[in-house]
The first five atom37 places (N, CA, C, CB, O) and aatype in JSON, in Angstrom:
{
  "aatype": [20, 20, 20, 20, 20, 20, 20, 20, 20, 20, 20, 20, 20, 20, 20, 20, 20, 20, 20, 20, 20, 20, 20, 20, 20, 20, 20, 20, 20, 20, 20, 20, 20, 20, 20, 20, 20, 20, 20, 20, 20, 20, 20, 20, 20, 20, 20, 20, 20, 20, 20, 20, 20, 20, 20, 20, 20, 20, 20, 20, 20, 20, 20, 20, 20, 20, 20, 20, 20, 20, 20, 20, 20, 20, 20, 20, 20, 20, 20, 20, 20, 20, 20, 20],
  "atom_mask": [
    [1, 1, 1, 1, 1],
    [1, 1, 1, 1, 1],
    [1, 1, 1, 1, 1],
    [1, 1, 1, 1, 1],
    [1, 1, 1, 1, 1],
    [1, 1, 1, 1, 1],
    [1, 1, 1, 1, 1],
    [1, 1, 1, 1, 1],
    [1, 1, 1, 1, 1],
    [1, 1, 1, 1, 1],
    [1, 1, 1, 1, 1],
    [1, 1, 1, 1, 1],
    [1, 1, 1, 1, 1],
    [1, 1, 1, 1, 1],
    [1, 1, 1, 1, 1],
    [1, 1, 1, 1, 1],
    [1, 1, 1, 1, 1],
    [1, 1, 1, 1, 1],
    [1, 1, 1, 1, 1],
    [1, 1, 1, 1, 1],
    [1, 1, 1, 1, 1],
    [1, 1, 1, 1, 1],
    [1, 1, 1, 1, 1],
    [1, 1, 1, 1, 1],
    [1, 1, 1, 1, 1],
    [1, 1, 1, 1, 1],
    [1, 1, 1, 1, 1],
    [1, 1, 1, 1, 1],
    [1, 1, 1, 1, 1],
    [1, 1, 1, 1, 1],
    [1, 1, 1, 1, 1],
    [1, 1, 1, 1, 1],
    [1, 1, 1, 1, 1],
    [1, 1, 1, 1, 1],
    [1, 1, 1, 1, 1],
    [1, 1, 1, 1, 1],
    [1, 1, 1, 1, 1],
    [1, 1, 1, 1, 1],
    [1, 1, 1, 1, 1],
    [1, 1, 1, 1, 1],
    [1, 1, 1, 1, 1],
    [1, 1, 1, 1, 1],
    [1, 1, 1, 1, 1],
    [1, 1, 1, 1, 1],
    [1, 1, 1, 1, 1],
    [1, 1, 1, 1, 1],
    [1, 1, 1, 1, 1],
    [1, 1, 1, 1, 1],
    [1, 1, 1, 1, 1],
    [1, 1, 1, 1, 1],
    [1, 1, 1, 1, 1],
    [1, 1, 1, 1, 1],
    [1, 1, 1, 1, 1],
    [1, 1, 1, 1, 1],
    [1, 1, 1, 1, 1],
    [1, 1, 1, 1, 1],
    [1, 1, 1, 1, 1],
    [1, 1, 1, 1, 1],
    [1, 1, 1, 1, 1],
    [1, 1, 1, 1, 1],
    [1, 1, 1, 1, 1],
    [1, 1, 1, 1, 1],
    [1, 1, 1, 1, 1],
    [1, 1, 1, 1, 1],
    [1, 1, 1, 1, 1],
    [1, 1, 1, 1, 1],
    [1, 1, 1, 1, 1],
    [1, 1, 1, 1, 1],
    [1, 1, 1, 1, 1],
    [1, 1, 1, 1, 1],
    [1, 1, 1, 1, 1],
    [1, 1, 1, 1, 1],
    [1, 1, 1, 1, 1],
    [1, 1, 1, 1, 1],
    [1, 1, 1, 1, 1],
    [1, 1, 1, 1, 1],
    [1, 1, 1, 1, 1],
    [1, 1, 1, 1, 1],
    [1, 1, 1, 1, 1],
    [1, 1, 1, 1, 1],
    [1, 1, 1, 1, 1],
    [1, 1, 1, 1, 1],
    [1, 1, 1, 1, 1],
    [1, 1, 1, 1, 1]
  ],
  "atom_positions": [
    [[0.83, -1.18, -0.02], [-0.02, 0.03, 0.0], [0.86, 1.28, 0.0], [-0.96, 0.02, 1.25], [0.44, 2.33, -0.49]],
    [[2.08, 1.19, 0.54], [2.91, 2.37, 0.63], [4.06, 2.29, -0.31], [3.4, 2.57, 2.03], [5.0, 3.07, -0.15]],
    [[4.08, 1.4, -1.3], [5.16, 1.3, -2.23], [6.39, 0.68, -1.65], [5.48, 2.62, -2.75], [7.48, 0.88, -2.19]],
    [[6.28, -0.05, -0.59], [7.49, -0.66, 0.06], [7.7, -2.06, -0.44], [7.34, -0.68, 1.62], [7.78, -3.01, 0.34]],
    [[7.8, -2.19, -1.75], [7.93, -3.52, -2.36], [9.27, -4.15, -2.11], [7.69, -3.45, -3.83], [9.46, -5.34, -2.33]],
    [[10.23, -3.33, -1.66], [11.54, -3.87, -1.4], [11.76, -4.27, 0.09], [12.58, -2.86, -1.81], [12.85, -4.67, 0.48]],
    [[10.7, -4.16, 0.88], [10.81, -4.46, 2.3], [11.12, -5.97, 2.43], [9.47, -4.07, 3.09], [10.66, -6.78, 1.63]],
    [[11.92, -6.34, 3.46], [12.35, -7.75, 3.62], [11.24, -8.74, 3.74], [13.21, -7.89, 4.81], [11.44, -9.88, 3.32]],
    [[10.09, -8.42, 4.25], [8.99, -9.36, 4.41], [7.93, -9.22, 3.32], [8.36, -9.16, 5.76], [6.92, -9.91, 3.36]],
    [[8.15, -8.35, 2.36], [7.1, -8.07, 1.34], [6.72, -9.32, 0.54], [7.59, -6.96, 0.37], [5.54, -9.58, 0.34]],
    [[7.71, -10.09, 0.09], [7.42, -11.26, -0.71], [6.47, -12.25, 0.05], [8.76, -11.97, -1.09], [5.63, -12.91, -0.56]],
    [[6.62, -12.32, 1.34], [5.76, -13.23, 2.12], [4.32, -12.72, 2.17], [6.3, -13.41, 3.55], [3.39, -13.5, 2.36]],
    [[4.14, -11.4, 2.02], [2.82, -10.82, 2.15], [2.09, -10.78, 0.81], [2.93, -9.42, 2.73], [0.99, -11.33, 0.7]],
    [[2.65, -10.15, -0.19], [1.98, -9.88, -1.43], [2.63, -10.45, -2.66], [1.84, -8.46, -1.59], [2.03, -10.46, -3.73]],
    [[3.84, -10.93, -2.54], [4.61, -11.41, -3.69], [5.42, -10.3, -4.33], [3.68, -12.03, -4.72], [5.72, -9.28, -3.71]],
    [[5.76, -10.52, -5.6], [6.54, -9.54, -6.34], [6.19, -9.62, -7.8], [8.05, -9.74, -6.12], [5.49, -10.55, -8.22]],
    [[6.65, -8.69, -8.58], [6.42, -8.71, -10.02], [5.47, -7.62, -10.47], [5.89, -10.04, -10.44], [4.98, -6.84, -9.65]],
    [[5.22, -7.56, -11.78], [4.4, -6.5, -12.35], [2.98, -6.39, -11.78], [4.31, -6.71, -13.8], [2.49, -5.28, -11.6]],
    [[2.32, -7.5, -11.5], [0.97, -7.47, -10.95], [0.95, -6.81, -9.55], [0.39, -8.93, -10.88], [0.05, -6.03, -9.22]],
    [[1.93, -7.15, -8.76], [2.02, -6.58, -7.39], [2.37, -5.08, -7.47], [3.1, -7.35, -6.54], [1.87, -4.28, -6.69]],
    [[3.22, -4.73, -8.4], [3.61, -3.32, -8.58], [2.37, -2.52, -9.07], [4.82, -3.19, -9.63], [2.18, -1.38, -8.63]],
    [[1.56, -3.06, -9.92], [0.33, -2.39, -10.38], [-0.63, -2.2, -9.21], [-0.34, -3.2, -11.52], [-1.23, -1.14, -9.03]],
    [[-0.77, -3.29, -8.44], [-1.67, -3.23, -7.28], [-1.19, -2.14, -6.31], [-1.74, -4.63, -6.56], [-2.01, -1.37, -5.8]],
    [[0.1, -2.08, -6.04], [0.66, -1.07, -5.11], [0.36, 0.32, -5.65], [2.21, -1.27, -4.92], [-0.06, 1.19, -4.89]],
    [[0.56, 0.56, -6.95], [0.29, 1.86, -7.52], [-1.19, 2.23, -7.38], [0.72, 1.9, -8.98], [-1.51, 3.37, -7.04]],
    [[-2.08, 1.27, -7.65], [-3.5, 1.57, -7.53], [-3.9, 1.93, -6.13], [-4.32, 0.42, -8.0], [-4.7, 2.85, -5.92]],
    [[-3.35, 1.21, -5.15], [-3.61, 1.51, -3.76], [-3.13, 2.9, -3.38], [-2.94, 0.47, -2.88], [-3.85, 3.68, -2.76]],
    [[-1.88, 3.19, -3.76], [-1.3, 4.49, -3.41], [-2.06, 5.61, -4.11], [0.19, 4.54, -3.78], [-2.35, 6.62, -3.48]],
    [[-2.39, 5.45, -5.38], [-3.17, 6.48, -6.08], [-4.56, 6.71, -5.48], [-3.32, 6.09, -7.53], [-5.06, 7.83, -5.45]],
    [[-5.16, 5.65, -5.01], [-6.49, 5.8, -4.38], [-6.37, 6.55, -3.06], [-7.15, 4.4, -4.14], [-7.18, 7.44, -2.78]],
    [[-5.4, 6.22, -2.26], [-5.2, 6.91, -0.98], [-4.87, 8.39, -1.22], [-4.07, 6.23, -0.16], [-5.36, 9.27, -0.52]],
    [[-4.03, 8.65, -2.22], [-3.64, 10.05, -2.54], [-4.88, 10.83, -3.02], [-2.49, 10.09, -3.64], [-5.15, 11.95, -2.59]],
    [[-5.6, 10.19, -3.93], [-6.82, 10.87, -4.4], [-7.83, 11.15, -3.28], [-7.49, 10.03, -5.48], [-8.45, 12.21, -3.26]],
    [[-7.98, 10.22, -2.36], [-8.86, 10.39, -1.24], [-8.37, 11.5, -0.32], [-9.0, 9.1, -0.48], [-9.14, 12.35, 0.12]],
    [[-7.04, 11.48, -0.03], [-6.47, 12.46, 0.89], [-6.49, 13.89, 0.34], [-5.05, 12.07, 1.22], [-6.65, 14.85, 1.1]],
    [[-6.33, 14.03, -1.0], [-6.28, 15.38, -1.58], [-7.64, 15.85, -2.05], [-5.3, 15.41, -2.75], [-7.85, 17.06, -2.13]],
    [[-8.57, 14.98, -2.36], [-9.85, 15.47, -2.87], [-11.09, 14.82, -2.25], [-9.9, 15.28, -4.34], [-12.21, 15.18, -2.59]],
    [[-10.87, 13.89, -1.35], [-12.04, 13.25, -0.71], [-12.69, 12.15, -1.51], [-13.07, 14.27, -0.41], [-13.72, 11.61, -1.09]],
    [[-12.12, 11.79, -2.69], [-12.66, 10.78, -3.53], [-11.55, 9.8, -3.91], [-13.3, 11.39, -4.78], [-10.56, 10.2, -4.52]],
    [[-11.69, 8.51, -3.55], [-10.61, 7.56, -3.84], [-10.54, 7.14, -5.33], [-10.79, 6.31, -2.97], [-9.57, 6.5, -5.74]],
    [[-11.54, 7.5, -6.11], [-11.54, 7.11, -7.54], [-10.47, 7.92, -8.27], [-12.96, 7.34, -8.19], [-10.27, 9.1, -7.99]],
    [[-9.8, 7.27, -9.2], [-8.79, 7.93, -10.03], [-8.73, 7.19, -11.37], [-7.39, 7.94, -9.33], [-9.36, 6.15, -11.55]],
    [[-7.97, 7.73, -12.29], [-7.95, 7.24, -13.65], [-7.43, 5.81, -13.83], [-7.14, 8.15, -14.46], [-7.8, 5.14, -14.79]],
    [[-6.57, 5.34, -12.93], [-6.0, 3.99, -13.17], [-6.81, 2.83, -12.66], [-4.68, 3.91, -12.56], [-6.39, 1.67, -12.79]],
    [[-7.99, 3.12, -12.06], [-8.85, 2.0, -11.66], [-10.24, 2.17, -12.29], [-8.95, 1.9, -10.1], [-10.58, 3.23, -12.82]],
    [[-11.0, 1.1, -12.2], [-12.41, 1.17, -12.73], [-13.2, 2.17, -11.91], [-13.13, -0.26, -12.67], [-12.77, 2.53, -10.82]],
    [[-14.36, 2.64, -12.42], [-15.14, 3.58, -11.69], [-15.49, 3.05, -10.27], [-16.4, 3.91, -12.49], [-15.68, 1.85, -10.07]],
    [[-15.57, 3.96, -9.33], [-15.77, 3.63, -7.94], [-16.95, 4.49, -7.48], [-14.47, 3.88, -7.08], [-16.8, 5.7, -7.25]],
    [[-18.14, 3.86, -7.33], [-19.35, 4.59, -6.95], [-19.33, 4.94, -5.52], [-20.59, 3.79, -7.26], [-18.67, 4.29, -4.71]],
    [[-20.1, 6.02, -5.17], [-20.23, 6.38, -3.77], [-21.03, 5.27, -3.1], [-20.93, 7.78, -3.6], [-21.9, 4.65, -3.7]],
    [[-20.72, 5.03, -1.88], [-21.35, 3.93, -1.11], [-22.8, 4.24, -0.83], [-20.59, 3.68, 0.23], [-23.16, 5.36, -0.47]],
    [[-23.64, 3.23, -1.0], [-25.02, 3.33, -0.54], [-25.42, 2.01, 0.09], [-25.99, 3.71, -1.7], [-24.93, 0.97, -0.34]],
    [[-26.29, 2.01, 1.07], [-26.62, 0.82, 1.82], [-27.38, -0.21, 1.04], [-27.4, 1.18, 2.99], [-27.38, -1.38, 1.43]],
    [[-28.04, 0.13, -0.06], [-28.8, -0.8, -0.88], [-27.88, -1.67, -1.72], [-29.78, -0.06, -1.77], [-27.95, -2.89, -1.65]],
    [[-27.04, -1.05, -2.51], [-26.19, -1.76, -3.43], [-24.83, -2.2, -2.8], [-25.94, -0.89, -4.63], [-24.24, -3.19, -3.23]],
    [[-24.37, -1.47, -1.79], [-23.14, -1.71, -1.11], [-21.95, -1.88, -2.06], [-23.28, -2.9, -0.26], [-21.22, -2.87, -2.0]],
    [[-21.75, -0.86, -2.95], [-20.59, -0.95, -3.89], [-19.25, -0.89, -3.09], [-20.65, 0.24, -4.95], [-19.06, -0.04, -2.23]],
    [[-18.37, -1.81, -3.41], [-17.12, -1.97, -2.71], [-16.01, -2.19, -3.72], [-17.18, -3.13, -1.69], [-16.14, -3.02, -4.63]],
    [[-14.9, -1.44, -3.56], [-13.75, -1.66, -4.47], [-12.98, -2.84, -3.91], [-12.82, -0.35, -4.59], [-12.64, -2.88, -2.73]],
    [[-12.71, -3.79, -4.78], [-11.89, -4.96, -4.44], [-10.56, -4.8, -5.19], [-12.62, -6.33, -4.82], [-10.52, -4.8, -6.42]],
    [[-9.49, -4.66, -4.42], [-8.18, -4.54, -5.02], [-7.52, -5.93, -5.1], [-7.3, -3.56, -4.22], [-7.56, -6.69, -4.13]],
    [[-6.94, -6.25, -6.22], [-6.32, -7.58, -6.38], [-5.16, -7.55, -7.31], [-7.33, -8.58, -6.87], [-4.99, -6.6, -8.08]],
    [[-4.34, -8.6, -7.24], [-3.14, -8.65, -8.08], [-3.47, -8.97, -9.54], [-2.18, -9.69, -7.54], [-2.7, -8.61, -10.44]],
    [[-4.59, -9.65, -9.78], [-4.97, -9.91, -11.2], [-5.8, -8.77, -11.78], [-5.77, -11.24, -11.31], [-5.62, -8.41, -12.94]],
    [[-6.69, -8.21, -11.0], [-7.48, -7.08, -11.42], [-8.15, -6.44, -10.21], [-8.52, -7.5, -12.47], [-8.39, -7.1, -9.19]],
    [[-8.45, -5.16, -10.32], [-9.16, -4.45, -9.3], [-10.46, -4.0, -9.91], [-8.34, -3.27, -8.74], [-10.5, -3.66, -11.09]],
    [[-11.52, -3.98, -9.12], [-12.8, -3.49, -9.65], [-13.82, -3.44, -8.57], [-13.31, -4.35, -10.8], [-13.62, -3.97, -7.47]],
    [[-14.93, -2.81, -8.89], [-15.99, -2.64, -7.94], [-16.94, -3.84, -7.97], [-16.75, -1.36, -8.22], [-17.27, -4.36, -9.04]],
    [[-17.38, -4.28, -6.81], [-18.38, -5.32, -6.67], [-19.5, -4.83, -5.79], [-17.78, -6.59, -6.1], [-19.27, -3.99, -4.92]],
    [[-20.7, -5.32, -5.98], [-21.84, -4.95, -5.18], [-22.02, -5.99, -4.09], [-23.11, -4.82, -6.06], [-22.2, -7.18, -4.36]],
    [[-21.98, -5.54, -2.88], [-22.22, -6.45, -1.71], [-21.36, -7.7, -1.67], [-23.65, -6.88, -1.7], [-21.89, -8.81, -1.57]],
    [[-20.04, -7.54, -1.75], [-19.24, -8.72, -1.67], [-19.41, -9.36, -0.29], [-17.77, -8.38, -1.95], [-19.53, -8.66, 0.72]],
    [[-19.43, -10.64, -0.25], [-19.61, -11.4, 0.99], [-21.0, -11.07, 1.62], [-18.44, -11.08, 2.0], [-21.17, -11.05, 2.84]],
    [[-21.97, -10.8, 0.74], [-23.33, -10.45, 1.22], [-23.97, -11.57, 2.01], [-24.24, -10.09, 0.05], [-24.67, -11.33, 2.99]],
    [[-23.73, -12.78, 1.59], [-24.34, -13.95, 2.29], [-23.74, -14.03, 3.71], [-24.07, -15.31, 1.49], [-24.46, -14.25, 4.68]],
    [[-22.42, -13.84, 3.81], [-21.77, -13.92, 5.11], [-22.25, -12.77, 6.01], [-20.22, -13.88, 4.94], [-22.53, -12.96, 7.19]],
    [[-22.34, -11.58, 5.42], [-22.81, -10.41, 6.18], [-24.22, -10.66, 6.71], [-22.79, -9.12, 5.29], [-24.51, -10.35, 7.86]],
    [[-25.1, -11.21, 5.88], [-26.46, -11.45, 6.29], [-26.55, -12.5, 7.4], [-27.28, -11.88, 5.11], [-27.36, -12.36, 8.31]],
    [[-25.72, -13.55, 7.32], [-25.68, -14.58, 8.33], [-25.22, -14.04, 9.68], [-24.78, -15.69, 7.88], [-25.75, -14.41, 10.72]],
    [[-24.25, -13.16, 9.64], [-23.76, -12.55, 10.9], [-24.81, -11.61, 11.46], [-22.43, -11.78, 10.67], [-25.01, -11.55, 12.67]],
    [[-25.48, -10.88, 10.57], [-26.57, -9.96, 11.06], [-27.66, -10.69, 11.76], [-27.18, -9.16, 9.91], [-28.25, -10.16, 12.7]],
    [[-27.97, -11.9, 11.34], [-29.01, -12.68, 12.0], [-28.58, -13.07, 13.47], [-29.31, -13.97, 11.16], [-29.41, -13.24, 14.36]],
    [[-27.27, -13.19, 13.65], [-26.76, -13.56, 15.0], [-26.76, -12.36, 15.94], [-25.33, -14.14, 14.9], [-26.75, -12.52, 17.16]],
    [[-26.77, -11.2, 15.4], [-26.64, -9.99, 16.25], [-27.96, -9.55, 16.75], [-25.99, -8.85, 15.5], [-28.04, -8.56, 17.47]]
  ]
}
């Protein structure tokens, strides 16, 4: 997330190579965009909708691809909600 791909333990956490470097750039760009303008969306990732409780749009960052999903883990969330 902070571009520390050369850290000694980095390979154990996220791996290395072009996919990991792209993921790191996307994460850093999203945090920078959020910190400077209040919106984490930026040109290098897919559109990122504002959150709403009905659709629950969530950005999923990954080494193969990053993109927005609606209500990821919705079944798990609903099961936990029943327990509360």
